[in-house]
N, CA, C and O atoms as CSV, one atom per row, in Angstrom:
chain,resi,resn,atom,element,x,y,z
A,1,MET,N,N,-1.033,-21.938,-23.378
A,1,MET,CA,C,-2.170,-20.710,-22.450
A,1,MET,C,C,-3.541,-21.317,-21.694
A,1,MET,O,O,-3.884,-22.479,-21.908
A,2,ILE,N,N,-4.100,-20.665,-21.026
A,2,ILE,CA,C,-5.208,-21.194,-20.053
A,2,ILE,C,C,-6.539,-21.171,-21.501
A,2,ILE,O,O,-6.705,-20.018,-21.897
A,3,PRO,N,N,-7.152,-21.905,-22.030
A,3,PRO,CA,C,-8.179,-21.041,-22.476
A,3,PRO,C,C,-9.106,-20.417,-21.871
A,3,PRO,O,O,-9.033,-20.398,-20.643
A,4,TYR,N,N,-10.302,-19.692,-22.566
A,4,TYR,CA,C,-10.717,-18.207,-22.456
A,4,TYR,C,C,-12.352,-18.701,-21.459
A,4,TYR,O,O,-13.127,-18.021,-20.786
A,5,ASP,N,N,-12.306,-20.457,-21.873
A,5,ASP,CA,C,-13.452,-20.344,-21.238
A,5,ASP,C,C,-13.475,-20.957,-19.904
A,5,ASP,O,O,-14.551,-20.914,-19.307
A,6,ILE,N,N,-12.142,-21.704,-19.148
A,6,ILE,CA,C,-11.511,-21.271,-17.847
A,6,ILE,C,C,-11.076,-20.377,-16.903
A,6,ILE,O,O,-10.810,-20.534,-15.712
A,7,LEU,N,N,-11.036,-19.133,-17.825
A,7,LEU,CA,C,-11.043,-17.660,-17.071
A,7,LEU,C,C,-12.267,-17.597,-16.961
A,7,LEU,O,O,-12.631,-18.055,-15.878
A,8,ASN,N,N,-13.449,-17.073,-17.877
A,8,ASN,CA,C,-14.735,-16.923,-17.615
A,8,ASN,C,C,-15.406,-17.771,-16.558
A,8,ASN,O,O,-16.151,-17.068,-15.874
A,9,THR,N,N,-15.401,-18.726,-16.280
A,9,THR,CA,C,-15.682,-19.978,-15.566
A,9,THR,C,C,-15.388,-19.250,-13.984
A,9,THR,O,O,-16.125,-19.052,-13.018
A,10,LEU,N,N,-13.472,-18.883,-14.340
A,10,LEU,CA,C,-13.086,-18.148,-12.937
A,10,LEU,C,C,-13.686,-16.865,-12.317
A,10,LEU,O,O,-14.051,-16.766,-11.145
A,11,ASN,N,N,-13.750,-15.739,-13.410
A,11,ASN,CA,C,-14.487,-14.949,-13.749
A,11,ASN,C,C,-16.005,-14.656,-13.307
A,11,ASN,O,O,-16.573,-13.571,-13.178
A,12,SER,N,N,-16.426,-15.811,-13.138
A,12,SER,CA,C,-17.979,-15.858,-12.796
A,12,SER,C,C,-18.351,-16.438,-11.689
A,12,SER,O,O,-19.559,-16.545,-11.477
A,13,SER,N,N,-17.228,-17.033,-10.566
A,13,SER,CA,C,-16.848,-17.959,-9.598
A,13,SER,C,C,-17.580,-17.459,-8.262
A,13,SER,O,O,-16.995,-16.608,-7.592
A,14,LYS,N,N,-18.566,-17.837,-7.926
A,14,LYS,CA,C,-18.509,-17.315,-6.647
A,14,LYS,C,C,-17.621,-18.081,-5.705
A,14,LYS,O,O,-17.768,-17.743,-4.531
A,15,TYR,N,N,-16.868,-18.888,-5.894
A,15,TYR,CA,C,-15.611,-19.674,-5.029
A,15,TYR,C,C,-14.783,-18.882,-5.065
A,15,TYR,O,O,-14.392,-18.379,-4.011
A,16,PHE,N,N,-14.407,-18.625,-5.917
A,16,PHE,CA,C,-12.870,-17.623,-6.377
A,16,PHE,C,C,-13.557,-16.560,-5.859
A,16,PHE,O,O,-13.058,-16.351,-4.753
A,17,THR,N,N,-14.532,-15.693,-6.089
A,17,THR,CA,C,-14.614,-14.908,-5.400
A,17,THR,C,C,-14.158,-14.364,-3.416
A,17,THR,O,O,-13.701,-13.389,-2.818
A,18,GLY,N,N,-14.630,-15.647,-3.137
A,18,GLY,CA,C,-14.706,-16.090,-2.155
A,18,GLY,C,C,-13.316,-15.791,-0.909
A,18,GLY,O,O,-13.028,-15.175,0.117
A,19,ILE,N,N,-12.539,-17.239,-2.454
A,19,ILE,CA,C,-11.174,-17.633,-2.174
A,19,ILE,C,C,-9.987,-15.967,-2.189
A,19,ILE,O,O,-8.880,-15.814,-1.672
A,20,MET,N,N,-10.736,-15.108,-2.902
A,20,MET,CA,C,-9.775,-13.944,-3.400
A,20,MET,C,C,-10.213,-12.811,-2.113
A,20,MET,O,O,-9.369,-11.927,-1.966
A,21,MET,N,N,-11.327,-12.738,-1.244
A,21,MET,CA,C,-11.608,-12.599,0.154
A,21,MET,C,C,-10.579,-12.605,0.784
A,21,MET,O,O,-9.769,-11.693,0.956
A,22,ILE,N,N,-10.582,-14.030,1.288
A,22,ILE,CA,C,-10.297,-14.576,1.921
A,22,ILE,C,C,-8.670,-14.162,1.891
A,22,ILE,O,O,-8.192,-13.658,2.908
A,23,LEU,N,N,-8.277,-14.264,1.341
A,23,LEU,CA,C,-6.745,-13.827,0.559
A,23,LEU,C,C,-6.296,-12.373,0.715
A,23,LEU,O,O,-5.129,-12.109,1.002
A,24,LEU,N,N,-7.430,-11.222,0.485
A,24,LEU,CA,C,-7.273,-9.737,0.685
A,24,LEU,C,C,-7.543,-9.676,2.281
A,24,LEU,O,O,-7.226,-8.654,2.891
A,25,ASN,N,N,-8.251,-11.003,3.095
A,25,ASN,CA,C,-8.138,-10.110,4.259
A,25,ASN,C,C,-7.416,-11.074,4.774
A,25,ASN,O,O,-7.943,-11.267,5.869
A,26,ILE,N,N,-6.058,-12.194,4.604
A,26,ILE,CA,C,-5.207,-12.549,5.266
A,26,ILE,C,C,-4.214,-11.493,4.260
A,26,ILE,O,O,-3.516,-10.855,5.048
A,27,GLY,N,N,-4.021,-11.241,3.399
A,27,GLY,CA,C,-2.625,-9.919,2.694
A,27,GLY,C,C,-2.963,-8.397,3.238
A,27,GLY,O,O,-2.438,-7.351,2.855
A,28,SER,N,N,-3.860,-8.548,4.114
A,28,SER,CA,C,-4.230,-6.940,4.135
A,28,SER,C,C,-3.860,-6.523,5.706
A,28,SER,O,O,-3.807,-5.381,6.162
A,29,ARG,N,N,-3.606,-7.849,6.438
A,29,ARG,CA,C,-3.124,-7.124,7.734
A,29,ARG,C,C,-2.511,-8.608,7.901
A,29,ARG,O,O,-2.859,-9.700,7.452
A,30,PHE,N,N,-1.028,-8.021,9.071
A,30,PHE,CA,C,-0.186,-9.412,9.885
A,30,PHE,C,C,-0.869,-10.180,10.724
A,30,PHE,O,O,-1.384,-9.882,11.801
A,31,VAL,N,N,-0.826,-11.588,9.929
A,31,VAL,CA,C,-1.150,-12.613,11.035
A,31,VAL,C,C,0.039,-13.368,11.122
A,31,VAL,O,O,0.757,-13.985,10.335
A,32,GLU,N,N,0.016,-13.093,12.462
A,32,GLU,CA,C,0.774,-14.341,13.494
A,32,GLU,C,C,0.639,-15.579,12.854
A,32,GLU,O,O,-0.480,-16.079,12.967
A,33,ILE,N,N,1.568,-16.289,12.135
A,33,ILE,CA,C,2.054,-17.831,11.617
A,33,ILE,C,C,3.208,-18.025,12.009
A,33,ILE,O,O,4.174,-17.263,11.976
A,34,ARG,N,N,3.104,-19.235,12.455
A,34,ARG,CA,C,4.568,-19.455,12.899
A,34,ARG,C,C,5.309,-20.525,11.801
A,34,ARG,O,O,5.248,-21.729,11.551
A,35,LEU,N,N,6.078,-19.279,11.277
A,35,LEU,CA,C,7.317,-20.224,9.957
A,35,LEU,C,C,8.616,-19.906,10.071
A,35,LEU,O,O,8.854,-19.339,11.138
A,36,SER,N,N,9.407,-20.037,9.477
A,36,SER,CA,C,10.741,-20.000,9.767
A,36,SER,C,C,10.932,-18.753,9.349
A,36,SER,O,O,10.131,-18.236,8.570
A,37,ASP,N,N,11.874,-18.184,9.746
A,37,ASP,CA,C,13.104,-16.751,9.342
A,37,ASP,C,C,13.051,-16.929,7.945
A,37,ASP,O,O,13.001,-15.837,7.380
A,38,SER,N,N,13.045,-17.740,7.291
A,38,SER,CA,C,13.359,-17.647,5.888
A,38,SER,C,C,12.203,-17.912,4.777
A,38,SER,O,O,12.104,-17.449,3.640
A,39,MET,N,N,11.501,-18.664,5.369
A,39,MET,CA,C,9.924,-18.344,4.850
A,39,MET,C,C,9.383,-17.548,4.999
A,39,MET,O,O,8.478,-17.207,4.237
A,40,GLU,N,N,9.703,-16.954,5.999
A,40,GLU,CA,C,8.471,-15.726,6.641
A,40,GLU,C,C,9.235,-14.373,5.815
A,40,GLU,O,O,8.536,-13.447,5.405
A,41,SER,N,N,10.679,-14.379,5.635
A,41,SER,CA,C,11.135,-13.344,4.134
A,41,SER,C,C,10.393,-13.479,3.545
A,41,SER,O,O,9.531,-12.609,3.415
A,42,PHE,N,N,10.357,-14.594,2.917
A,42,PHE,CA,C,10.305,-15.004,1.789
A,42,PHE,C,C,8.655,-14.529,1.274
A,42,PHE,O,O,8.295,-14.127,0.168
A,43,ILE,N,N,8.168,-14.661,2.030
A,43,ILE,CA,C,6.227,-14.398,1.957
A,43,ILE,C,C,6.276,-13.092,2.109
A,43,ILE,O,O,5.437,-12.326,1.635
A,44,LYS,N,N,7.495,-12.670,2.940
A,44,LYS,CA,C,6.670,-10.682,3.293
A,44,LYS,C,C,7.844,-10.052,2.183
A,44,LYS,O,O,7.444,-8.936,1.848
A,45,TYR,N,N,8.651,-10.254,1.760
A,45,TYR,CA,C,9.405,-9.932,0.666
A,45,TYR,C,C,8.700,-10.093,-1.094
A,45,TYR,O,O,8.270,-9.103,-1.686
A,46,ASN,N,N,8.700,-10.858,-1.433
A,46,ASN,CA,C,9.033,-11.932,-2.683
A,46,ASN,C,C,6.865,-11.890,-3.341
A,46,ASN,O,O,6.598,-11.413,-4.444
A,47,VAL,N,N,5.969,-12.338,-2.603
A,47,VAL,CA,C,4.797,-12.627,-2.698
A,47,VAL,C,C,3.731,-12.141,-2.228
A,47,VAL,O,O,2.696,-12.049,-2.888
A,48,ALA,N,N,3.875,-11.716,-0.859
A,48,ALA,CA,C,2.210,-10.750,-0.263
A,48,ALA,C,C,2.288,-9.908,-1.154
A,48,ALA,O,O,1.376,-10.144,-1.946
A,49,ARG,N,N,2.977,-8.894,-1.534
A,49,ARG,CA,C,2.688,-7.122,-1.985
A,49,ARG,C,C,1.774,-7.775,-3.436
A,49,ARG,O,O,0.575,-7.515,-3.534
A,50,GLU,N,N,2.517,-8.663,-4.552
A,50,GLU,CA,C,2.319,-9.118,-5.514
A,50,GLU,C,C,0.715,-9.647,-5.253
A,50,GLU,O,O,-0.392,-9.271,-5.638
A,51,LEU,N,N,1.161,-10.589,-4.496
A,51,LEU,CA,C,-0.674,-11.453,-4.178
A,51,LEU,C,C,-1.519,-10.389,-3.434
A,51,LEU,O,O,-2.744,-10.439,-3.317
A,52,LEU,N,N,-0.522,-9.200,-2.836
A,52,LEU,CA,C,-2.488,-8.513,-2.365
A,52,LEU,C,C,-2.962,-7.187,-3.400
A,52,LEU,O,O,-4.053,-6.620,-3.464
A,53,ILE,N,N,-1.662,-6.933,-4.189
A,53,ILE,CA,C,-2.104,-5.709,-5.182
A,53,ILE,C,C,-2.983,-7.123,-6.476
A,53,ILE,O,O,-4.117,-7.049,-6.950
A,54,PHE,N,N,-2.337,-7.819,-6.617
A,54,PHE,CA,C,-3.597,-8.721,-6.996
A,54,PHE,C,C,-4.881,-9.144,-7.247
A,54,PHE,O,O,-5.552,-9.383,-8.252
A,55,THR,N,N,-5.132,-9.185,-5.313
A,55,THR,CA,C,-6.740,-9.473,-4.887
A,55,THR,C,C,-6.942,-7.975,-4.873
A,55,THR,O,O,-8.066,-7.816,-5.349
A,56,ILE,N,N,-6.456,-6.857,-4.588
A,56,ILE,CA,C,-7.196,-5.814,-5.012
A,56,ILE,C,C,-7.902,-6.002,-6.596
A,56,ILE,O,O,-9.096,-6.201,-6.816
A,57,ALA,N,N,-6.998,-5.902,-7.438
A,57,ALA,CA,C,-7.462,-5.565,-8.832
A,57,ALA,C,C,-8.690,-6.160,-8.695
A,57,ALA,O,O,-9.817,-5.690,-8.536
A,58,TRP,N,N,-8.151,-7.593,-8.812
A,58,TRP,CA,C,-9.280,-8.575,-8.752
A,58,TRP,C,C,-10.682,-8.476,-8.478
A,58,TRP,O,O,-11.530,-8.853,-9.287
A,59,MET,N,N,-10.972,-7.937,-7.268
A,59,MET,CA,C,-11.831,-7.744,-7.122
A,59,MET,C,C,-12.590,-6.278,-7.258
A,59,MET,O,O,-13.634,-5.688,-6.978
A,60,GLY,N,N,-11.165,-6.107,-7.959
A,60,GLY,CA,C,-12.301,-4.210,-8.347
A,60,GLY,C,C,-12.623,-4.423,-9.604
A,60,GLY,O,O,-13.451,-3.627,-10.047
A,61,THR,N,N,-12.187,-5.349,-10.428
A,61,THR,CA,C,-12.457,-5.776,-12.100
A,61,THR,C,C,-13.497,-6.895,-11.406
A,61,THR,O,O,-14.648,-6.771,-10.987
A,62,ARG,N,N,-12.835,-7.730,-11.451
A,62,ARG,CA,C,-13.867,-8.771,-11.419
A,62,ARG,C,C,-13.495,-9.541,-12.736
A,62,ARG,O,O,-14.370,-10.059,-13.430
A,63,ASP,N,N,-11.972,-9.602,-13.094
A,63,ASP,CA,C,-11.403,-9.999,-14.551
A,63,ASP,C,C,-10.126,-10.863,-14.077
A,63,ASP,O,O,-9.891,-10.696,-12.881
A,64,ILE,N,N,-9.096,-11.900,-14.848
A,64,ILE,CA,C,-8.141,-12.210,-13.728
A,64,ILE,C,C,-6.865,-11.878,-14.658
A,64,ILE,O,O,-5.698,-11.787,-14.277
A,65,VAL,N,N,-7.517,-11.670,-16.379
A,65,VAL,CA,C,-6.572,-10.744,-17.467
A,65,VAL,C,C,-6.612,-9.730,-16.397
A,65,VAL,O,O,-5.906,-9.625,-15.394
A,66,VAL,N,N,-7.604,-8.993,-16.831
A,66,VAL,CA,C,-7.434,-7.157,-15.894
A,66,VAL,C,C,-6.510,-7.221,-14.954
A,66,VAL,O,O,-5.367,-6.810,-15.156
A,67,ALA,N,N,-6.852,-7.681,-13.957
A,67,ALA,CA,C,-6.013,-7.684,-12.824
A,67,ALA,C,C,-4.374,-8.193,-12.862
A,67,ALA,O,O,-3.344,-7.580,-12.579
A,68,LEU,N,N,-4.558,-9.311,-13.247
A,68,LEU,CA,C,-2.410,-9.577,-13.904
A,68,LEU,C,C,-2.105,-8.562,-14.949
A,68,LEU,O,O,-0.933,-8.644,-15.315
A,69,VAL,N,N,-2.693,-7.765,-15.457
A,69,VAL,CA,C,-2.122,-7.073,-16.218
A,69,VAL,C,C,-1.853,-5.331,-15.483
A,69,VAL,O,O,-0.977,-4.480,-15.643
A,70,LEU,N,N,-3.328,-5.424,-14.502
A,70,LEU,CA,C,-2.813,-4.381,-13.637
A,70,LEU,C,C,-1.486,-4.322,-12.473
A,70,LEU,O,O,-0.691,-3.399,-12.295
A,71,THR,N,N,-1.578,-5.755,-11.715
A,71,THR,CA,C,-0.521,-6.661,-11.110
A,71,THR,C,C,0.778,-5.973,-11.724
A,71,THR,O,O,1.504,-5.112,-11.227
A,72,ALA,N,N,0.839,-6.552,-12.831
A,72,ALA,CA,C,2.589,-6.015,-13.327
A,72,ALA,C,C,2.465,-4.686,-13.808
A,72,ALA,O,O,3.582,-4.177,-13.906
A,73,SER,N,N,1.386,-3.788,-14.207
A,73,SER,CA,C,1.408,-2.429,-14.351
A,73,SER,C,C,2.068,-1.403,-12.871
A,73,SER,O,O,2.786,-0.405,-12.806
A,74,PHE,N,N,1.554,-2.058,-12.095
A,74,PHE,CA,C,1.522,-1.366,-10.365
A,74,PHE,C,C,3.062,-2.184,-10.552
A,74,PHE,O,O,3.706,-1.334,-11.166
A,75,MET,N,N,3.791,-3.124,-10.391
A,75,MET,CA,C,4.860,-3.949,-10.202
A,75,MET,C,C,6.151,-2.945,-10.612
A,75,MET,O,O,7.051,-2.415,-9.961
A,76,VAL,N,N,5.750,-2.965,-12.106
A,76,VAL,CA,C,6.939,-2.070,-12.954
A,76,VAL,C,C,6.658,-0.335,-12.366
A,76,VAL,O,O,7.729,-0.076,-11.817
A,77,LEU,N,N,6.060,0.492,-12.277
A,77,LEU,CA,C,6.340,1.732,-11.492
A,77,LEU,C,C,6.614,1.444,-10.435
A,77,LEU,O,O,7.494,2.223,-10.069
A,78,SER,N,N,6.334,0.618,-9.527
A,78,SER,CA,C,6.338,0.683,-8.359
A,78,SER,C,C,8.324,0.249,-8.003
A,78,SER,O,O,9.055,0.208,-7.014
A,79,GLU,N,N,8.398,0.117,-8.836
A,79,GLU,CA,C,10.072,-1.548,-8.660
A,79,GLU,C,C,10.558,-0.585,-9.409
A,79,GLU,O,O,11.508,-0.317,-8.673
A,80,PHE,N,N,10.677,0.228,-10.379
A,80,PHE,CA,C,11.522,0.618,-11.724
A,80,PHE,C,C,10.878,1.992,-11.771
A,80,PHE,O,O,11.346,2.599,-10.808
A,81,LEU,N,N,10.181,2.638,-12.308
A,81,LEU,CA,C,9.438,3.854,-12.870
A,81,LEU,C,C,9.441,5.160,-11.737
A,81,LEU,O,O,9.505,6.351,-12.041
A,82,LEU,N,N,9.346,4.544,-10.239
A,82,LEU,CA,C,8.758,5.522,-9.520
A,82,LEU,C,C,9.663,5.070,-8.215
A,82,LEU,O,O,9.618,5.447,-7.044
A,83,ASN,N,N,10.455,4.160,-8.851
A,83,ASN,CA,C,11.953,3.762,-7.628
A,83,ASN,C,C,13.070,5.165,-7.448
A,83,ASN,O,O,13.185,5.836,-8.473
A,84,HIS,N,N,13.506,5.416,-6.787
A,84,HIS,CA,C,14.672,6.624,-6.977
A,84,HIS,C,C,16.355,5.899,-6.546
A,84,HIS,O,O,17.502,6.346,-6.529
A,85,LYS,N,N,15.764,4.682,-6.264
A,85,LYS,CA,C,17.054,3.339,-6.440
A,85,LYS,C,C,17.102,3.029,-7.479
A,85,LYS,O,O,18.094,2.364,-7.775
A,86,SER,N,N,16.077,3.330,-8.596
A,86,SER,CA,C,16.377,2.364,-10.333
A,86,SER,C,C,17.476,2.769,-10.751
A,86,SER,O,O,17.949,3.816,-10.307
A,87,ASN,N,N,17.974,2.196,-11.482
A,87,ASN,CA,C,18.857,2.835,-12.887
A,87,ASN,C,C,17.643,3.521,-14.028
A,87,ASN,O,O,18.075,4.312,-14.867
A,88,TYR,N,N,16.031,3.168,-14.022
A,88,TYR,CA,C,15.073,3.443,-14.822
A,88,TYR,C,C,14.114,4.907,-14.412
A,88,TYR,O,O,13.326,5.435,-15.196
A,89,CYS,N,N,14.382,5.358,-13.100
A,89,CYS,CA,C,13.635,6.466,-12.430
A,89,CYS,C,C,12.764,6.908,-13.181
A,89,CYS,O,O,12.421,6.175,-14.109
A,90,ILE,N,N,12.330,7.806,-13.084
A,90,ILE,CA,C,11.683,8.738,-14.022
A,90,ILE,C,C,11.329,9.527,-13.513
A,90,ILE,O,O,11.186,10.549,-14.184
A,91,LEU,N,N,10.907,9.605,-11.831
A,91,LEU,CA,C,10.996,10.997,-11.359
A,91,LEU,C,C,12.215,12.273,-11.297
A,91,LEU,O,O,13.445,12.243,-11.285
A,92,PRO,N,N,11.170,13.414,-11.266
A,92,PRO,CA,C,12.196,14.756,-11.122
A,92,PRO,C,C,13.569,14.934,-9.859
A,92,PRO,O,O,13.341,14.963,-8.649
A,93,GLU,N,N,14.446,14.998,-10.243
A,93,GLU,CA,C,15.522,14.330,-8.842
A,93,GLU,C,C,15.143,15.283,-7.836
A,93,GLU,O,O,15.728,15.225,-6.754
A,94,LYS,N,N,13.978,16.423,-8.084
A,94,LYS,CA,C,13.573,16.903,-7.275
A,94,LYS,C,C,12.508,16.052,-5.853
A,94,LYS,O,O,12.830,16.143,-4.668
A,95,TYR,N,N,11.703,15.553,-6.171
A,95,TYR,CA,C,11.188,14.414,-5.566
A,95,TYR,C,C,11.363,13.093,-5.507
A,95,TYR,O,O,10.532,12.195,-5.366
A,96,ARG,N,N,12.992,13.045,-5.678
A,96,ARG,CA,C,13.175,12.147,-5.024
A,96,ARG,C,C,13.737,11.462,-3.484
A,96,ARG,O,O,13.816,10.286,-3.130
A,97,TYR,N,N,14.027,12.551,-2.873
A,97,TYR,CA,C,14.211,11.959,-1.545
A,97,TYR,C,C,13.529,12.741,-0.751
A,97,TYR,O,O,13.167,13.827,-1.204
A,98,LEU,N,N,13.273,12.464,0.293
A,98,LEU,CA,C,12.343,13.315,1.088
A,98,LEU,C,C,13.550,14.356,1.560
A,98,LEU,O,O,14.750,14.200,1.785
A,99,ASP,N,N,12.399,15.804,1.613
A,99,ASP,CA,C,12.952,17.199,2.125
A,99,ASP,C,C,13.154,17.466,3.129
A,99,ASP,O,O,12.585,18.522,3.404
A,100,LEU,N,N,13.772,17.016,4.029
A,100,LEU,CA,C,14.315,17.219,5.449
A,100,LEU,C,C,15.304,18.398,5.557
A,100,LEU,O,O,15.436,19.531,6.021
A,101,ASP,N,N,15.766,17.672,5.019
A,101,ASP,CA,C,17.293,18.876,4.381
A,101,ASP,C,C,17.098,20.311,4.095
A,101,ASP,O,O,17.355,20.910,3.051
A,102,LYS,N,N,16.496,20.858,5.429
A,102,LYS,CA,C,16.529,22.469,5.038
A,102,LYS,C,C,17.457,23.457,4.551
A,102,LYS,O,O,17.209,24.345,3.736
A,103,ASN,N,N,18.729,23.179,5.223
A,103,ASN,CA,C,19.592,24.221,4.987
A,103,ASN,C,C,20.503,23.690,3.444
A,103,ASN,O,O,21.404,24.324,2.896
A,104,LYS,N,N,20.139,22.850,3.172
A,104,LYS,CA,C,20.556,22.239,2.371
A,104,LYS,C,C,22.401,22.156,2.753
A,104,LYS,O,O,23.157,22.954,2.200
A,105,ASP,N,N,22.743,21.482,3.385
A,105,ASP,CA,C,24.296,21.175,3.512
A,105,ASP,C,C,23.952,19.537,4.049
A,105,ASP,O,O,24.290,19.031,5.119
A,106,GLY,N,N,23.286,19.007,3.094
A,106,GLY,CA,C,24.278,17.547,3.131
A,106,GLY,C,C,23.767,16.533,3.956
A,106,GLY,O,O,23.835,15.386,3.515
A,107,ARG,N,N,23.094,16.782,5.457
A,107,ARG,CA,C,23.191,16.072,6.226
A,107,ARG,C,C,21.841,16.749,7.243
A,107,ARG,O,O,21.862,17.975,7.134
A,108,ILE,N,N,20.959,16.378,7.969
A,108,ILE,CA,C,19.808,15.883,8.934
A,108,ILE,C,C,20.310,16.113,10.239
A,108,ILE,O,O,20.775,15.319,11.055
A,109,SER,N,N,20.119,17.450,10.298
A,109,SER,CA,C,20.713,17.871,12.418
A,109,SER,C,C,19.816,17.902,12.574
A,109,SER,O,O,18.781,17.972,11.912
A,110,ASP,N,N,20.284,17.816,14.177
A,110,ASP,CA,C,18.950,17.293,15.235
A,110,ASP,C,C,18.240,18.341,15.349
A,110,ASP,O,O,17.222,18.043,15.973
A,111,GLY,N,N,18.256,19.551,15.032
A,111,GLY,CA,C,17.371,20.681,14.871
A,111,GLY,C,C,16.370,20.002,14.057
A,111,GLY,O,O,15.274,19.538,14.372
A,112,GLU,N,N,17.063,20.050,12.795
A,112,GLU,CA,C,15.881,19.454,11.243
A,112,GLU,C,C,15.098,18.042,11.828
A,112,GLU,O,O,13.891,17.922,11.616
A,113,ILE,N,N,15.459,17.532,12.188
A,113,ILE,CA,C,14.877,16.156,12.489
A,113,ILE,C,C,13.702,16.854,13.979
A,113,ILE,O,O,12.623,16.271,13.871
A,114,ASN,N,N,13.682,17.554,14.835
A,114,ASN,CA,C,13.337,17.982,15.554
A,114,ASN,C,C,12.165,18.752,15.208
A,114,ASN,O,O,11.079,18.591,15.764
A,115,LYS,N,N,12.442,19.806,14.051
A,115,LYS,CA,C,11.366,20.717,13.392
A,115,LYS,C,C,10.044,19.437,13.088
A,115,LYS,O,O,8.877,19.522,13.470
A,116,ALA,N,N,10.592,18.438,12.393
A,116,ALA,CA,C,9.538,17.405,11.659
A,116,ALA,C,C,9.171,16.907,12.949
A,116,ALA,O,O,8.008,17.181,13.243
A,117,ILE,N,N,9.892,16.171,13.925
A,117,ILE,CA,C,8.632,15.174,14.838
A,117,ILE,C,C,7.747,17.370,15.008
A,117,ILE,O,O,6.522,17.323,14.892
A,118,GLU,N,N,8.115,18.367,15.155
A,118,GLU,CA,C,7.057,19.397,15.796
A,118,GLU,C,C,6.175,19.077,14.855
A,118,GLU,O,O,5.043,18.799,15.251
A,119,THR,N,N,6.403,19.042,13.661
A,119,THR,CA,C,5.003,19.454,12.407
A,119,THR,C,C,4.098,18.071,12.354
A,119,THR,O,O,2.945,18.075,11.923
A,120,LEU,N,N,4.945,16.568,12.978
A,120,LEU,CA,C,3.720,15.677,13.017
A,120,LEU,C,C,2.639,16.144,14.506
A,120,LEU,O,O,1.416,16.146,14.651
A,121,GLU,N,N,3.514,16.418,15.211
A,121,GLU,CA,C,2.663,16.442,16.315
A,121,GLU,C,C,1.970,17.349,16.222
A,121,GLU,O,O,1.159,17.247,17.143
A,122,LYS,N,N,1.767,18.245,15.639
A,122,LYS,CA,C,0.973,19.264,15.469
A,122,LYS,C,C,-0.003,19.011,14.272
A,122,LYS,O,O,-0.882,19.839,14.034
A,123,ALA,N,N,0.093,18.243,13.757
A,123,ALA,CA,C,-1.035,17.806,12.803
A,123,ALA,C,C,-1.383,16.415,13.377
A,123,ALA,O,O,-2.064,15.795,12.560
A,124,ARG,N,N,-1.182,15.824,14.335
A,124,ARG,CA,C,-2.059,14.861,15.097
A,124,ARG,C,C,-2.955,15.487,16.147
A,124,ARG,O,O,-4.051,15.025,16.465
A,125,ARG,N,N,-2.253,16.863,16.796
A,125,ARG,CA,C,-3.026,17.279,17.491
A,125,ARG,C,C,-4.591,17.775,16.593
A,125,ARG,O,O,-5.764,17.594,16.918
A,126,GLN,N,N,-4.066,18.368,15.528
A,126,GLN,CA,C,-5.296,18.924,15.264
A,126,GLN,C,C,-6.146,17.669,14.240
A,126,GLN,O,O,-6.506,18.039,13.122
A,127,LYS,N,N,-6.403,16.370,14.627
A,127,LYS,CA,C,-6.595,15.611,14.006
A,127,LYS,C,C,-7.307,15.267,15.388
A,127,LYS,O,O,-8.506,15.092,15.607
A,128,GLU,N,N,-6.423,15.231,16.097
A,128,GLU,CA,C,-7.531,14.717,17.291
A,128,GLU,C,C,-8.456,15.765,17.312
A,128,GLU,O,O,-9.489,15.151,17.576
A,129,LYS,N,N,-8.822,17.162,17.187
A,129,LYS,CA,C,-9.320,18.160,17.920
A,129,LYS,C,C,-10.327,18.274,16.720
A,129,LYS,O,O,-11.410,18.759,17.047
A,130,GLU,N,N,-10.176,17.875,15.204
A,130,GLU,CA,C,-10.853,17.567,14.487
A,130,GLU,C,C,-12.659,16.291,14.876
A,130,GLU,O,O,-13.888,16.361,14.904
A,131,ARG,N,N,-11.657,15.441,15.054
A,131,ARG,CA,C,-11.985,14.296,15.353
A,131,ARG,C,C,-13.282,14.389,16.898
A,131,ARG,O,O,-14.377,13.834,16.807
A,132,ASN,N,N,-12.912,15.065,18.008
A,132,ASN,CA,C,-13.415,15.710,19.139
A,132,ASN,C,C,-14.443,16.739,18.737
A,132,ASN,O,O,-15.334,17.080,19.514
A,133,SER,N,N,-14.330,17.180,17.648
A,133,SER,CA,C,-15.115,18.522,16.989
A,133,SER,C,C,-16.562,17.624,16.755
A,133,SER,O,O,-17.718,17.891,17.084
A,134,ASP,N,N,-15.901,16.283,15.945
A,134,ASP,CA,C,-17.102,15.653,14.996
A,134,ASP,C,C,-17.589,14.869,15.889
A,134,ASP,O,O,-18.796,14.716,15.702
A,135,LEU,N,N,-17.066,14.115,17.068
A,135,LEU,CA,C,-18.034,13.310,18.044
A,135,LEU,C,C,-19.327,14.262,18.802
A,135,LEU,O,O,-20.500,14.021,19.085
A,136,LEU,N,N,-18.587,15.237,18.924
A,136,LEU,CA,C,-19.360,16.383,19.726
A,136,LEU,C,C,-20.416,16.530,18.736
A,136,LEU,O,O,-21.339,15.784,19.061
A,137,ASN,N,N,-20.682,17.169,17.667
A,137,ASN,CA,C,-21.561,17.555,17.124
A,137,ASN,C,C,-22.566,16.150,16.779
A,137,ASN,O,O,-23.730,16.271,17.160
A,138,TYR,N,N,-22.242,14.979,16.164
A,138,TYR,CA,C,-22.593,13.933,16.419
A,138,TYR,C,C,-23.418,13.829,17.755
A,138,TYR,O,O,-24.544,13.338,17.685
A,139,TYR,N,N,-23.074,14.132,18.608
A,139,TYR,CA,C,-23.601,13.524,19.774
A,139,TYR,C,C,-24.592,15.097,20.051
A,139,TYR,O,O,-25.736,14.717,20.298
A,140,HIS,N,N,-24.561,15.945,20.073
A,140,HIS,CA,C,-25.458,16.871,19.960
A,140,HIS,C,C,-26.155,16.556,18.788
A,140,HIS,O,O,-27.023,15.812,19.245
A,141,ASN,N,N,-26.326,16.612,17.771
A,141,ASN,CA,C,-27.113,15.851,16.785
A,141,ASN,C,C,-28.562,15.200,17.079
A,141,ASN,O,O,-29.675,15.169,16.555
A,142,LEU,N,N,-27.857,14.665,18.295
A,142,LEU,CA,C,-28.411,12.985,18.255
A,142,LEU,C,C,-29.532,13.482,19.212
A,142,LEU,O,O,-30.666,13.087,18.942
A,143,SER,N,N,-29.373,14.318,20.327
A,143,SER,CA,C,-30.461,15.065,21.313
A,143,SER,C,C,-30.993,15.798,20.744
A,143,SER,O,O,-31.863,16.484,21.280
């Protein structure tokens, strides 16, 4: 077990903080690094998410033990309790699947897919109008 003094030293270390910031930046966006397919797959599917969650938790708490507990808690929640494919899922049945099958016939038709696409396009247009309006108001207030 790691002595408390070592954890305290790491918790207050500016160097450790700097390293965590670097890891956060690397983990939060895709950086192309030449790796073999197997290495890339291992990092992408086994390490990156846990490392990113730990880094975010540590940056928020500045406490390694708390960050480890939060990371472990998040992993249990996301992998088991809130994962609809898990035997331990606690989500009610109605929240387990995306509700695209509007007529409940067990299959998603082309019409249902097109309706979903229409809804997303409408939402995108609304967001663009809001953004344009905000920009117009911003520039209007400058003059």
